[in-house]
C-alpha positions in Angstrom: 3.8 20.3 -2.1 1.6 22.0 0.5 0.5 25.6 0.6 2.9 26.6 3.4 5.9 25.4 1.4 4.7 27.2 -1.7 4.1 30.4 0.3 7.6 30.2 1.8 9.2 29.6 -1.7 7.3 32.6 -3.1 8.4 34.8 -0.2 12.0 33.7 -0.7 11.7 34.5 -4.4 10.3 37.9 -3.7 13.0 38.6 -1.2 15.6 37.6 -3.7 14.3 39.8 -6.4 13.9 42.8 -4.1 17.3 42.3 -2.6 19.0 42.2 -6.0 17.1 45.4 -7.0 18.4 46.9 -3.8 21.9 45.8 -4.6 21.7 47.5 -8.0 20.1 50.7 -7.0 21.5 51.3 -3.5 24.6 53.3 -2.7 28.0 51.7 -2.5 29.7 51.7 0.9 33.4 52.9 1.0 36.0 51.0 2.9 37.4 53.6 5.4 40.9 52.0 5.4 41.4 51.6 1.6 38.9 54.3 0.5 37.6 51.9 -2.1 34.1 50.5 -2.7 33.3 47.5 -0.5 32.9 44.5 -2.7 31.8 40.9 -2.3 32.4 37.8 -4.4 29.2 36.1 -5.3 28.8 32.7 -7.2 28.1 33.2 -10.9 27.8 37.0 -10.5 31.4 37.4 -9.5 32.7 40.4 -7.6 30.2 43.2 -7.1 30.0 46.4 -5.1 27.2 46.1 -2.6 25.6 47.2 0.6 25.4 44.6 3.3 21.8 45.0 4.3 20.6 44.0 0.9 23.1 41.1 0.8 21.7 39.8 4.1 18.2 39.7 2.6 19.6 37.6 -0.3 21.1 35.2 2.2 17.9 35.1 4.2 15.9 34.3 1.0 18.3 31.5 0.1 18.0 30.1 3.6 14.1 30.3 3.4 14.1 28.5 0.1 16.4 25.8 1.4 14.3 25.3 4.5 11.1 25.1 2.5 12.5 22.5 0.1 14.1 20.4 2.8 11.0 20.6 5.0 8.7 19.6 2.1 11.0 16.6 1.3 10.9 15.5 4.9 7.1 15.8 5.0 6.8 13.8 1.8 9.1 11.1 3.2 7.1 10.9 6.4 3.8 10.7 4.5 5.1 7.9 2.3 6.2 6.0 5.4 2.8 6.5 7.1 1.0 5.3 3.9 3.3 2.3 3.8 2.5 1.5 7.5 -1.2 1.9 7.0 -1.1 -0.4 4.0 0.7 -3.0 6.1 -1.9 -2.6 8.9 -4.9 -3.1 6.6 -6.5 -6.6 6.2 -6.3 -8.5 3.0 -9.6 -10.0 1.6 -9.2 -13.5 0.4 -11.6 -15.1 -2.0 -11.9 -18.9 -1.9 -14.1 -20.8 -4.4 -15.0 -24.5 -5.0 -17.8 -27.0 -5.5 -19.3 -29.8 -3.5 -20.7 -32.7 -5.5 -23.4 -35.1 -4.3 -22.4 -38.7 -4.1 -23.2 -41.2 -6.9 -26.9 -42.3 -6.8 -28.1 -39.1 -5.2 -31.1 -37.5 -6.9 -30.3 -34.9 -9.5 -32.8 -32.6 -7.8 -30.9 -32.6 -4.6 -30.4 -29.1 -3.1 -27.0 -28.9 -1.6 -28.0 -25.7 0.2 -29.6 -28.0 2.7 -26.1 -28.7 4.0 -23.7 -26.2 5.7 -20.2 -25.1 4.7 -17.9 -23.9 7.5 -14.4 -22.7 7.6 -12.4 -23.6 10.7 -11.5 -21.6 12.8 -15.0 -20.0 12.7 -15.4 -17.3 10.0 -18.5 -15.7 8.5 -20.8 -18.2 6.8 -19.7 -19.6 3.5 -22.3 -19.0 0.7 -23.3 -22.1 -1.3 -25.8 -22.5 -4.2 -28.1 -25.3 -5.1 -25.4 -27.1 -7.3 -22.8 -27.0 -4.5 -20.7 -24.1 -5.7 -19.4 -22.2 -2.7 -17.5 -19.0 -2.1 -15.7 -17.9 1.0 -14.7 -14.3 1.5 -12.5 -13.7 4.6 -10.3 -10.9 5.8 -6.9 -11.9 7.1 -4.2 -9.7 8.6 -1.9 -8.4 5.8 0.9 -11.0 5.2 -0.9 -13.9 6.9 -1.0 -17.1 4.8 -4.5 -18.6 4.0 -3.3 -22.1 4.7 -2.0 -21.1 8.2 -5.2 -19.3 9.0 -7.8 -21.7 7.8 -7.3 -25.3 9.0 -10.4 -26.8 7.4 -13.3 -26.2 5.0 -16.1 -28.5 5.9 -19.4 -29.3 4.2 -21.9 -31.4 6.2 -25.3 -32.6 5.0 -27.3 -34.8 7.4 -28.8 -36.8 4.5 -25.7 -37.2 2.2 -22.7 -37.0 4.4 -19.8 -34.7 4.5 -16.8 -33.5 2.5 -13.6 -31.7 3.7 -10.8 -29.6 2.3 -7.7 -29.2 4.3 -6.0 -26.2 2.7 -2.4 -26.8 4.0 -2.4 -30.4 2.6 -3.9 -29.4 -0.7 -1.3 -26.7 -1.1 1.5 -29.1 -0.4 0.1 -31.6 -2.9 -0.4 -28.9 -5.5 3.2 -27.8 -5.2 4.4 -31.4 -5.7 1.9 -32.5 -8.4 -1.2 -30.3 -9.2 -3.0 -33.3 -10.6 -3.1 -34.9 -7.2 -4.5 -31.9 -5.4 -8.0 -30.5 -5.0 -6.4 -27.1 -5.4 -7.0 -25.9 -9.0 -5.4 -22.5 -9.0 -4.1 -19.9 -6.7 -3.1 -16.2 -6.6 -1.7 -14.1 -3.7 -5.2 -13.5 -2.4 -7.3 -16.3 -3.7 -7.7 -20.1 -3.9 -9.9 -22.0 -6.3 -10.6 -25.7 -5.5 -11.7 -28.5 -7.8 -15.1 -30.2 -7.2 -15.0 -32.3 -4.0 -17.3 -35.4 -3.8 -19.2 -35.9 -0.7 -17.8 -39.1 0.9 -14.4 -38.6 -0.7 -12.8 -38.5 -4.2 -12.7 -35.9 -6.9 
C-alpha cells in the first residue's frame, strides 16, 4: 500500500471520527412540518437524530475510504500484471554441459583445448577444458526451446577429427529410450550430455 493510499485512509478515518463527534454534540434540527427532531436511519447505529452537514462528512469519509481501497487494489493488480509481463520479456539462461573424448589410440597427454566447440547458430564461444569437458551458457527468449534454437553443437580438432551433438535428435532419442541418447539429463533450463567420442560412438 503506497503512502498516498495510507494518507487518504487516515484522512477518511479522521473525518469519520470528527463527523460522529459532531453528530453527538451538535444541535438537532426540527422538522417544520411535524415539529419533531429530524432523524436518519444508519446501519448498525439505527435511527439517530442528526444534523445533515455532519452526516455529509460521514458519507464523504466513507467515499474516500472506498476510493482509496479500490484504487490501491487496481494499482496492485496493474503492478502484478506489469511484473508478469516483464518476467515473460526477460531472457532465460540455459546451461549445457558435456564432454568430448579423444579417439582410441590418441595420446593421454592430448589437450582437447586445441580444438574448438561451437554452437550453431553462432553463440558466444563454448568453454572447454583440457580433458574435453565443455560448458555452454546461452540466453534464449523466455519460452523458447533449446532444441529449436540450437541446431548443432560441434567440436573440431584438425589433428583428431570432429564430434557433433544434434540436440533435437538427442532429445527425441532420450524420450524414447534414454540409453540410446547422448542426453544424460535435462531440466527446464539445462541439458547435460554424455561423453561423445571424436569420430562417433559413446
